[in-house]
C-alpha positions in Angstrom: 25.3 15.6 -6.2 22.7 18.1 -7.3 20.8 19.7 -4.3 17.1 18.9 -4.4 15.0 22.1 -4.8 11.8 22.4 -2.8 8.5 23.2 -4.7 5.9 25.4 -3.1 2.4 26.4 -4.0 0.2 29.3 -2.7 -3.0 28.6 -0.7 -5.5 31.2 0.1 -7.0 31.6 3.5 -9.4 34.1 4.9 -7.7 37.3 6.2 -9.3 37.1 9.6 -7.9 33.5 10.1 -4.5 34.6 8.9 -4.4 37.4 11.4 -5.5 35.0 14.3 -2.7 32.6 13.3 -0.2 35.5 13.3 -1.2 36.4 16.8 -1.0 32.8 17.9 2.5 32.3 16.7 4.0 35.4 18.3 6.7 34.5 20.6 7.0 30.8 19.3 9.7 29.4 17.0 7.5 29.8 13.9 9.1 32.4 11.6 6.1 32.8 9.4 2.3 32.0 8.8 3.5 29.5 6.2 5.7 27.6 8.5 3.1 27.3 11.1 0.3 26.2 8.6 2.7 23.7 7.1 3.5 22.2 10.5 -0.1 21.9 11.4 -1.0 20.3 8.2 1.9 17.8 8.5 0.7 16.8 12.1 -2.9 16.3 10.7 -1.7 14.1 7.9 0.6 12.0 10.1 -2.0 11.5 12.9 -4.5 10.6 10.2 -2.3 8.0 8.8 -1.4 6.6 12.2 -5.1 6.2 13.0 -5.7 4.2 9.9 -2.9 1.9 10.5 -3.6 -1.2 12.7 -0.7 -2.2 15.1 -1.9 -5.9 14.5 -4.2 -7.4 12.3 -6.6 -9.9 13.7 -4.5 -12.8 12.4 -1.3 -11.3 14.0 -3.1 -11.0 17.3 -4.2 -14.6 17.1 -0.6 -15.8 16.4 0.6 -13.8 19.4 -2.1 -15.5 21.5 -1.3 -18.9 20.2 2.4 -18.4 21.1 1.7 -17.0 24.5 -0.6 -20.2 25.2 2.2 -22.4 23.9 4.8 -20.7 26.3 2.1 -21.1 29.2 1.3 -17.6 29.7 -2.3 -18.0 28.7 -4.8 -20.7 29.2 
């Protein structure tokens, strides 16, 4: 089985911001500016996706309410 290679790209950020990030990650488990920025971006993307996903649609909620009524939990 061939090992999947990772592809990377370069993104430029202002030098003062890069310096602030490097200061911020001192003493953490992040080994580089890139690893920290990648982590932050993944967190933003995943939380953005979670906010856009409804746990239940209105139809699902109504089905649950109907079932709870049928079981006697709701009037």
